[in-house]
VOGU-3710 file (C-alpha; in Angstrom, 3 decimals, decimal comma):
1> xxxxxxxxxx> 2,677/7,010/-4,148  4,169/10,381/-3,805  6,176/11,693/-1,000  3,993/14,130/0,819  3,185/13,439/4,420  1,826/16,457/6,222  4,366/19,220/5,482  6,629/17,281/3,129  5,833/17,046/-0,562  7,412/15,036/-3,315
11> xxxxxxxxxx> 6,541/15,204/-6,978  5,927/11,484/-7,254  2,919/9,732/-8,677  0,984/9,306/-5,438  -0,847/5,979/-5,758  -3,645/6,066/-3,717  -14,015/-2,154/-4,630  -16,573/-3,717/-3,378  -16,401/-4,733/0,229  -16,356/-8,442/-0,511
21> xxxxxxxxxx> -15,474/-9,965/2,813  -13,128/-12,873/3,209  -11,239/-14,479/6,016  -7,601/-14,029/6,840  -5,688/-16,217/4,534  -2,471/-18,004/3,767  -1,653/-15,818/0,814  -4,016/-17,074/-1,857  -6,055/-14,779/-4,043  -9,399/-15,657/-2,547
31> xxxxxxxxxx> -8,841/-18,205/0,191  -10,254/-17,665/3,668  -9,109/-18,067/7,232  -6,582/-15,872/9,118  -3,394/-17,814/9,097  0,056/-17,808/7,569  0,919/-15,567/4,661  2,291/-16,337/1,251  5,927/-15,964/2,137  8,956/-16,748/0,108
41> xxxxxxxxxx> 12,285/-16,693/1,830  13,495/-15,074/-1,389  12,346/-17,751/-3,791  8,609/-17,268/-4,042  7,550/-20,167/-1,857  4,441/-20,263/0,287  5,271/-22,549/3,192  4,534/-21,428/6,726  6,701/-21,865/9,768  5,547/-23,377/13,048
51> xxxxxxxxxx> 4,452/-19,974/14,405  2,318/-19,254/11,335  4,867/-16,920/9,729  6,428/-17,596/6,314  9,438/-19,882/6,612  12,528/-17,901/7,614  10,569/-14,921/8,949  9,387/-13,792/12,394  6,374/-11,524/12,950  7,277/-8,110/14,418
61> xxxxxxxxxx> 4,087/-6,071/13,924  0,580/-6,586/12,592  -2,960/-5,312/12,510  -5,750/-7,859/11,981  -8,540/-5,227/12,200  -10,726/-7,139/14,644  -12,548/-4,060/15,995  -16,304/-3,614/16,177  -18,133/-2,399/13,094  -17,860/1,352/12,537
71> xxxxxxxxxx> -14,924/1,916/14,893  -11,883/3,848/13,684  -8,487/2,243/13,087  -6,400/1,458/16,174  -4,875/4,812/17,170  -1,857/3,091/18,722  -0,960/1,799/15,256  -2,346/4,305/12,730  -2,505/8,041/12,285  -3,973/10,123/9,452
81> xxxxxxxxxx> -2,760/12,443/6,756  -5,524/15,044/6,405  -6,027/17,542/3,593  -6,920/18,136/-0,013  -4,267/20,169/-1,789  -3,545/17,620/-4,517  -0,749/15,859/-2,590  1,849/16,771/-5,206  0,046/14,710/-7,845  -3,041/16,727/-8,809
91> xxxxxxxxxx> -5,291/14,396/-6,809  -8,940/15,337/-6,418  -9,890/13,982/-2,976  -9,820/15,409/0,543  -8,397/12,977/3,105  -10,294/12,905/6,407  -10,100/11,138/9,751  -13,856/10,395/9,729  -15,186/6,872/10,117  -17,187/7,606/6,952
101> xxxxxxxxxx> -13,867/7,152/5,142  -11,997/4,596/7,272  -13,456/2,137/9,742  -13,591/-1,513/10,745  -16,409/-3,566/9,229  -16,821/-5,856/12,242  -15,761/-8,870/10,172  -12,003/-8,551/10,559  -11,339/-5,908/7,913  -10,464/-2,243/7,646
111> xxxxxxxxxx> -12,425/-0,436/4,936  -11,136/2,749/3,299  -14,023/4,385/1,432  -13,678/6,810/-1,463  -16,879/8,862/-1,672  -18,359/11,428/-4,007  -19,375/14,401/-1,847  -18,640/18,089/-1,520  -16,275/18,548/1,403  -13,721/21,284/2,119
121> xxxxxxxxxx> -13,966/22,567/-1,459  -13,329/19,120/-2,901  -15,699/16,763/-4,700  -14,407/13,514/-3,184  -13,338/12,258/0,248  -11,169/9,335/1,275  -8,598/8,360/3,916  -4,829/8,028/4,090  -3,553/6,062/7,090  0,063/5,834/8,182
131> xxxxxxxxxx> 2,222/4,379/10,938  4,544/7,394/11,092  5,561/8,010/14,709  3,987/4,700/15,785  5,830/1,944/13,907  8,855/1,899/11,619  11,223/-0,852/10,549  14,295/-1,217/8,377  14,342/-4,427/6,327  11,868/-7,273/6,469
141> xxxxxxxxxx> 8,783/-8,628/4,774  5,899/-6,136/4,583  2,578/-7,445/3,336  -1,145/-6,741/3,217  -4,093/-8,803/2,055  -6,301/-6,391/0,142  -9,406/-6,324/-2,021  -8,633/-3,282/-4,142  -11,267/-0,913/-5,556  -11,775/-0,274/-9,248
151> xxxxxxxxxx> -12,971/2,373/-11,697  -11,353/5,045/-13,829  -9,579/7,587/-11,654  -9,519/5,337/-8,579  -6,008/4,884/-7,188  -5,472/2,501/-4,222  -2,049/2,090/-2,662  -0,080/0,269/0,032  3,403/1,770/0,309  6,184/3,095/2,549
161> xxxxxxxxxx> 8,226/6,239/3,086  11,531/6,772/4,843  10,946/7,688/8,483  13,391/10,593/8,163  11,187/12,453/5,654  10,664/15,364/8,057  14,392/16,179/7,909  15,337/14,496/4,633  12,835/15,572/1,984  11,354/13,239/-0,599
171> xxxxxxxxxx> 12,764/11,568/-2,646  15,979/11,513/-0,602  14,167/9,711/2,221  13,148/6,914/-0,171  9,801/5,417/-1,133  8,802/1,771/-1,616  5,504/1,185/-3,432  4,130/-2,289/-2,719  0,672/-2,041/-4,262  -0,426/0,608/-6,719
181> xxxxxxxxxx> -3,323/-0,094/-9,047  -4,762/2,433/-11,494  -8,486/1,721/-11,655  -8,346/2,092/-15,431  -5,953/-0,919/-15,491  -7,412/-3,306/-12,893  -5,353/-6,279/-14,077  -1,993/-4,633/-13,269  -0,120/-3,941/-10,017  2,870/-1,595/-9,956
191> xxxxxxxxxx> 5,810/-2,077/-7,581  8,345/0,747/-7,479  11,228/2,494/-5,766  11,502/6,283/-5,713  14,798/7,796/-4,634  17,313/10,473/-5,604  17,836/10,219/-9,359  14,814/7,956/-10,032  11,509/9,376/-8,850  8,179/10,780/-9,963
201> xxxxxxxxxx> 7,551/9,555/-13,500  10,880/7,691/-13,642  11,039/5,267/-10,693  12,671/1,848/-10,616  9,501/-0,074/-11,346  7,984/-3,381/-12,385  4,470/-4,674/-12,963  2,468/-7,824/-12,296  -0,433/-8,672/-14,627  -2,937/-11,221/-13,373
211> xxxxxxxxxx> -3,439/-14,040/-15,931  -7,234/-13,936/-15,845  -9,855/-11,636/-14,412  -8,780/-8,486/-12,572  -6,823/-7,911/-9,368  -9,806/-5,879/-8,198  -12,117/-8,923/-8,381  -10,924/-10,393/-5,081  -8,412/-10,328/-2,241  -4,709/-10,668/-3,014
221> xxxxxxxxxx> -1,572/-10,546/-0,875  0,779/-7,715/-1,890  4,264/-7,904/-0,382  7,867/-6,844/-0,521  10,876/-8,543/0,969  13,408/-5,845/1,679  16,926/-6,838/2,634  20,268/-5,111/2,474  20,810/-3,850/-1,093  17,789/-5,687/-2,556
231> xxxxxxxxxx> 13,961/-5,412/-2,680  11,703/-8,172/-4,069  8,017/-7,720/-4,940  5,241/-10,332/-4,776  1,576/-10,669/-5,593  0,302/-13,717/-3,710  3,231/-16,164/-4,073  4,383/-14,737/-7,412  7,796/-13,051/-7,346  7,526/-10,604/-10,234
241> xxxxxxxxxx> 10,134/-7,906/-9,688  13,562/-7,499/-8,039  15,702/-4,380/-7,694  19,231/-4,140/-6,287  21,516/-1,278/-5,420  23,336/-1,978/-8,691  20,154/-1,017/-10,601  20,281/2,616/-9,456  21,043/4,876/-12,446  24,245/6,869/-12,660
251> xxxxxxxxxx> 24,084/9,854/-10,339  21,386/8,289/-8,167  21,646/6,802/-4,686  20,295/3,663/-3,013  18,575/4,994/0,116  16,897/1,849/1,506  19,102/1,438/4,569  17,014/3,020/7,356  13,540/2,626/8,913  10,376/3,262/6,877
261> xxxxxxxxxx> 6,744/3,691/7,887  3,642/2,231/6,210  0,884/4,096/4,342  -2,477/2,934/2,954  -4,817/5,156/0,980  -7,259/5,490/-1,898  -6,840/8,565/-4,083  -9,032/9,920/-6,866  -7,524/11,159/-10,101  -3,980/12,434/-10,118
271> xxxxxxxxxx> -1,019/11,917/-12,373  -1,110/8,131/-12,018  -4,797/7,421/-11,500  -6,015/9,624/-14,331  -9,385/11,368/-14,365  -12,672/9,714/-13,438  -15,432/9,620/-16,041  -19,112/8,769/-16,277  -18,315/5,057/-15,924  -16,734/5,536/-12,467
281> xxxxxxxxxx> -19,057/4,188/-9,785  -18,775/5,549/-6,249  -18,402/4,870/-3,420  -15,435/2,534/-3,889  -13,894/0,611/-1,010  -10,435/-0,768/-0,332  -10,950/-3,687/2,050  -7,832/-4,613/4,043  -7,840/-8,032/5,686  -4,538/-7,552/7,510
291> xxxxxxxx> -1,164/-5,824/7,452  1,805/-7,845/8,737  5,508/-7,115/9,081  8,264/-9,657/9,638  11,997/-9,746/10,163  14,449/-12,455/9,184  14,879/-15,180/11,748  18,364/-15,246/13,161
//
C-alpha cells in the first residue's frame, strides 16, 4: 500500500463490503468455524497440524477479534495511523481512531468501515490499524481471513512494512502487500513487493483472479509465506505468485531480511483505487475474521 506511517511517506500505491458474518475457518472461501488455516508448507496444501496450525508451522501471534460489539480493537495488539493528507497516494479519506470506523461486531470479527461524511476537511472517513511497536516478525506465514468491500474507488488492504521505517525510509525498509483489491476490479487480488529499485508503480507484483464471482462476494484467506530469499502469495489454498531475491531488477536490493509489522486499512480513491463515482455505495465494510502469524517449526 504505500509506505507512509505517521511521519514517513513513500510514493507507493497505498492499497487501502458488506458485513456478511462467517465463522473462523480452515481457509476456504466461505466455510465457517474458527479452526486451522489454509496453509501450504510451500506447496499450496491445506492440511492442518495437531495444534490447528498449517502443517510445518507454529502459531506465534493472532487476533481472533472476540470482543463485545462496538468495542475498539485490542490496544495491546493494534495502534492507529491517523490523518488525511493523501498518504502519498492522493487518497481521499481521513483515518480516525473512532469506533465508527473500526470496531468489533460481537460475532468474532473486526469491521473497518469506510464512510461518506465531512470530517477534518475530508469527505470520507476510515481506519488504518497497525501493529507497529506492538508486534513485528521476520519470516513466517502471515494470513488474514477477510470479506473485502467493493465499489469504484474503494481500496482495501492487508500488508506489511519494515519495522525500521522510522530510520530507514520507504521503500528501503521494504513493503509486502498481501491483499490489495481495487473496488473497480473485485475479481482480482494484487500481491506485491516494494523495495529500492522496484516501488510505487513498478513493484514486483502478481495477481490472482477468482474463477467465478468476485473476491468481494465472501470471505477469503489472504496469505504470504515469507522465508529467506523468497516470498509466496496465496488466496485460500491457491499459490499464485512467488518472488525470490534473484527477481530483483539490476540496481535494486532485496530488503526482506528483518522484522515487519502488519497494517490493515480501507482507503478511498488514490493512485491505485481510482476515483469513486455515482455507482459507489457507502458505507463499505472490510470484515476481518482473524489475523494469524506463524513461524516454521524447527
